[in-house]
C-alpha positions, 0 to 999 in steps of 0.5 A, a space after each residue: 500500500 502506497 501512502 502519502 503525507 502532507 503536513 497541515 493542521 492536525 485533525 481534532 480527532 487525531 490521537 496525540 502522544 504524551 508530548 502532543 505529538 503523532 507519527 505518520 509513517 509513509 512508504 512510497 512517499 518523498 515529501 509531498 510527492 508520491 512515487 511509485 515503487 520499483 518492482 522486479 519479478 521472475 516466477 520465483 523471485 520478487 523485489 520492490 524498492 520505494 522511499 520511506 518517510 517518517 514524520 512527527 507533527 504536533 497539535 498545530 500540524 507543525 513538523 517536529 521531526 522527520 526521517 527519510 530513507 529507502 525501503 526494499 522487499 525481497 521474496 524467494 519462493 520455492 517451486 518444490 515447497 510450500 515454504 518461502 521467505 520474505 525480507 524487508 529492509 529500511 535504510 535511513 539516510 536522514 533524520 532530524 528533530 525529535 527523531 534524530 536519535 532514532 525510532 522503534 519499529 516492529 513489523 509483522 506479516 499479515 496473511 489474511 483469513 480463511 482459505 488465503 491464510 498463511 503461517 508467517 514467523 513472528 514479528 521482528 523488532 528493531 531500531 530506525 536510525 540514520 546510517 543504519 538498516 533495519 532488517 526483518 526476515 520471515 519464513 512463511 508457510 502455506 498450510 493444507 494441500 489446496 491450490 490457493 493464492 496468498 497475499 502476505 503484507 508486512 505491517 510496520 508499527 513505528 514508535 517515537 517517544 512522546 508520540 502516538 505510534 503509527 503503522 503502514 505497509 510497503 507496496 503489496 507484492 504479487 500474489 503467491 500461488 501454492 499447489 499440490 498438483 500431482 502432475 507437477 511433482 512435489 508441492 510448490 509456490 510461484 508468482 502465477 501472474 508472472 509469465 515465464 518464457 520457454 527458451 530454445 536456441 538455433 545455435 544449440 546443437 541438441 535442439 537447433 532444428 526444433 528451435 529453427 522450426 519454432 522461430 519460423 513458425 512464430 512468424 508464419 502462424 496467424 497471431 504469432 502465438 507464443 511470441 506476440 501473445 502467450 500460449 496456455 498449457 493443456 494437460 491430459 494425454 488424450 487431449 494432447 495426442 488429439 492435438 498432435 494428430 491434427 497437425 502431424 498427420 499419420 499420412 505424412 512421410 517420416 524420413 529415417 531419423 526424423 520425426 514430426 514436430 508441431 507448433 504450437 505445441 500439442 500440450 497447449 490450448 493453441 495447439 491442434 489447429 488446422 495448418 491449412 488455415 495458417 493456425 499451425 505448422 509442422 516440420 520433419 526434424 531430427 528425431 533426437 532433437 525433437 525428443 530433447 526439446 520435448 524433455 526440456 519443455 516438460 522440465 520447464 513446466 515442472 520448474 515453473 509450475 505451469 498448471 492447466 491453463 497457465 500462460 507462457 511465452 516461447 523464445 527461439 533465438 
């Protein structure tokens, strides 16, 4: 959650501390200009970076002290486990007035209720002070065996002597999907909203013919599936075999040492479309390379927990 702060007259209803002061904590705000957080993601790694501001005001709305710095979050998921970690760091670069000597902070993970609940480790206490970095790390567990998306949020409570404490949260990270789907092997968690790319290289001797076919097909098939828009996984052997039979027809001759390769892949919802309508492509390629590319695709599905209907891209370079 990104919050901002503008100094002004204190509200009559706003609570005041023993010295008539109150604290205002803001993530993602620098002075009075709100700034968007910088974010970076892969399927199992996430990070954010944004400004941090702590302002202390009196009953007249006058600023009595201010602390500024940078807040960063990092999260490491495990595609083979329903346990993961989250770290929050707040580095203070300036402090003035009543917060020049520092402030106390305690941060806990709020994991929601019901089906979306998760189990985080306990709150982390520390100090905010110029030149120092407060670090809070948690272990988080997804209970049960159902497919569920969690949205854990760190809630930071900052305390300044003589002032009423305030709490706020850094920018919300992407939801974490955890599942026990059997065809993916062990249980695990990923950022399902981040679409990964299956990569093949035309310079890789082990799969170069398969990569060349994908490269050409993406520029021939209508809509450029997998390149301009994502493919979506299809599961179930009978459905996959049916898709493959539509594109790699039995009547096609397979030269010795060759096998039929189809694109889009038979294991995608976009597969199994008529080549005559420029909705698919087939090519006879080296059988071993074709098999190797298929093995890598299945490994990609497992490592990224690509479930039925999940989107992904294909990059052939």
